[in-house]
ROGUMI-237456 format. One line per 10 residues: number of its first residue (from 1); their letters; for each residue x, z, y of C-alpha. Coordinates in steps of 0.2 Angstrom, whole numbers, plus 2048, in hexadecimal, padded with zeros to 3 digits. Layout:
# residues N
NUM = a = X/Z/Y; ...
# end
This chain:
# residues 107
1 = xxxxxxxxxx = 559/F1B/E2E; 54D/F23/E22; 548/F31/E2E; 546/F24/E3C; 53A/F19/E32; 530/F28/E2C; 52E/F2F/E3E; 52A/F1E/E45; 51D/F1A/E38; 515/F2B/E39
11 = xxxxxxxxxx = 513/F29/E4C; 50B/F18/E4B; 500/F1D/E3C; 4FA/F2D/E46; 4F5/F23/E55; 4EC/F16/E4B; 4E3/F24/E41; 4DD/F2B/E52; 4D7/F1A/E57; 4E3/F18/E65
21 = xxxxxxxxxx = 4E7/F07/E6B; 4F9/F02/E6D; 4FE/EFA/E7D; 505/EE8/E7D; 516/EEE/E7F; 514/EFB/E71; 50E/EEC/E66; 51D/EE2/E6A; 529/EF1/E66; 520/EF3/E55
31 = xxxxxxxxxx = 522/EE0/E51; 535/EE2/E56; 537/EF1/E4B; 52F/EE8/E3C; 53C/EDB/E3F; 54A/EE7/E3F; 544/EF1/E30; 541/EE1/E26; 553/EDB/E2B; 559/EEC/E25
41 = xxxxxxxxxx = 550/EEA/E15; 558/ED9/E12; 569/EE0/E15; 566/EEE/E09; 55F/EE2/DFC; 56F/ED8/DFD; 57A/EE7/DFC; 570/EED/DED; 572/EDC/DE4; 585/EDC/DE8
51 = xxxxxxxxxx = 587/EED/DE0; 57C/EE9/DD0; 588/ED9/DCE; 597/EE4/DD1; 591/EF1/DC4; 58D/EE4/DB7; 59E/EDB/DB9; 5A7/EEC/DB7; 59C/EF0/DA8; 5A1/EE0/D9F
61 = xxxxxxxxxx = 5B3/EE2/DA4; 5B2/EF4/D9C; 5B0/EEB/D8B; 5C2/EE5/D8E; 5C9/EF5/D95; 5C2/F06/D96; 5CA/F08/DA8; 5BD/EFC/DAF; 5AF/F08/DAA; 5B4/F14/DB8
71 = xxxxxxxxxx = 5AE/F08/DC6; 59F/F04/DBB; 59A/F16/DBB; 59D/F17/DCE; 592/F08/DD0; 584/F10/DC5; 585/F20/DD0; 584/F16/DE0; 575/F0C/DDA; 56C/F1C/DD4
81 = xxxxxxxxxx = 56C/F22/DE6; 56B/F11/DEF; 55C/F09/DE5; 550/F17/DEB; 555/F14/DFD; 552/F02/DFB; 541/F05/DF4; 53D/F11/E02; 542/F03/E0F; 537/EF6/E05
91 = xxxxxxxxxx = 528/F01/E05; 52A/F06/E17; 52A/EF4/E1D; 51C/EF0/E12; 512/EFE/E19; 517/EF8/E2B; 50F/EE7/E26; 4FF/EF1/E23; 500/EFA/E33; 503/EE9/E3C
101 = xxxxxxx = 4F3/EE3/E34; 4EA/EF2/E3B; 4F2/EF1/E4C; 4EE/EDE/E4E; 4DE/EDF/E45; 4E3/ED2/E38; 4D8/ED0/E29
# end
């Protein structure tokens, strides 16, 4: 997904920097992709929040028994990789909002 978003944003950005006008169909596709990527971002936010809660629960359970610290550390490792991915999606969608303003000349 990361490469797909990068490629699409680069393509649209290059066309806008060359002052090329997008067709009506391309504008509609761009709107649809913003919707899809924003939905993807929402799903990843929910998954991130779930894993943060999961990790915290196992942290507090680890105070009762050390065996619960194993899933806690698994959750920490997962979050160390997942949070940067979520922030990439967040930043990409926000950048697409800026591109939307350029495409539709919104001030």
